[in-house]
C-alpha positions in Angstrom: 0.0 0.0 0.0 2.9 2.3 0.6 3.8 2.2 -3.1 0.3 3.1 -4.0 0.3 6.1 -1.6 3.7 7.2 -2.8 2.7 7.1 -6.5 -1.0 8.1 -6.4 -0.2 11.7 -7.3 1.0 10.5 -10.7 -2.2 8.5 -11.3 -4.2 11.6 -10.4 -2.3 13.6 -13.0 -2.9 11.0 -15.7 -6.6 10.8 -14.9 -6.9 14.6 -15.0 -5.2 14.7 -18.4 -7.2 11.8 -19.9 -10.5 12.5 -18.2 -11.9 9.0 -18.8 -15.7 8.5 -18.8 -15.1 5.3 -16.7 -12.2 3.6 -15.0 -12.4 -0.2 -14.4 -10.3 -1.2 -11.4 -9.2 -4.8 -11.7 -8.4 -6.1 -8.2 -7.9 -4.8 -4.7 -4.8 -2.8 -5.3 -6.3 -0.9 -8.2 -9.6 -0.4 -6.3 -7.6 1.0 -3.3 -5.5 3.2 -5.5 -8.5 4.8 -7.2 -10.9 5.0 -4.2 -8.8 4.9 -1.0 -11.3 2.2 0.2 -9.9 -1.1 1.6 -13.3 -2.8 1.8 -13.4 -6.3 0.4 -14.0 -6.7 -3.3 -16.7 -9.3 -2.6 -18.9 -6.4 -1.4 -17.9 -3.9 -4.1 -17.5 -5.9 -7.3 -19.8 -4.8 -10.1 -20.6 -1.5 -8.5 -19.5 1.9 -9.6 -18.0 4.2 -7.0 -16.8 7.8 -7.2 -13.0 7.7 -7.4 -10.5 10.1 -5.9 -10.3 11.8 -9.3 -14.1 12.6 -9.0 -15.1 10.2 -11.8 -16.7 6.8 -11.7 -14.7 3.6 -11.0 -16.2 0.2 -11.6 -14.6 -2.5 -9.5 -14.0 -6.1 -10.6 -11.8 -9.1 -10.2 -8.2 -9.1 -11.4 -7.7 -11.7 -14.1 -4.8 -13.3 -12.1 -7.1 -13.8 -9.1 -9.5 -15.7 -11.4 -6.7 -17.9 -12.8 -5.6 -18.8 -9.3 -9.0 -20.1 -8.2 -8.8 -23.8 -7.6 -12.5 -24.5 -7.8 -13.5 -24.7 -11.5 -17.1 -23.6 -10.7 -15.8 -20.5 -8.8 -13.3 -19.8 -11.5 -16.0 -19.8 -14.2 -18.3 -17.7 -12.1 -15.6 -15.1 -11.5 -14.7 -15.1 -15.2 -18.3 -14.5 -16.1 -18.6 -11.7 -13.5 -15.5 -10.0 -14.9 -16.9 -10.1 -18.5 -20.3 -8.8 -17.2 -18.5 -6.0 -15.4 -16.6 -4.9 -18.4 -19.7 -4.9 -20.6 -21.5 -2.9 -17.8 -18.7 -0.3 -17.8 -18.9 0.1 -21.6 -22.6 0.6 -21.5 -22.7 3.1 -18.6 -23.7 6.6 -19.6 -21.4 8.6 -17.4 -19.5 11.9 -17.5 -17.7 14.1 -15.0 
């Protein structure tokens, strides 16, 4: 987390320059970097939150997390959820 806190200013500059309509945070580290919220992803996945940059952040699973799941049913469910989240982010009508 120290690395995230140390480098967050740079991320803020990039987001201010690019001004994305939506940012998709893949995994806990990205979600924390963009929202400063350490709450578990299980309660936040698939939901849009307001990021530190003032714009929307949709939170989902990191692909490497999905690949490490040992249970094939859980792995397939998480894979489907990630795909659904990306589709949801693309369809959201947002601006800031």
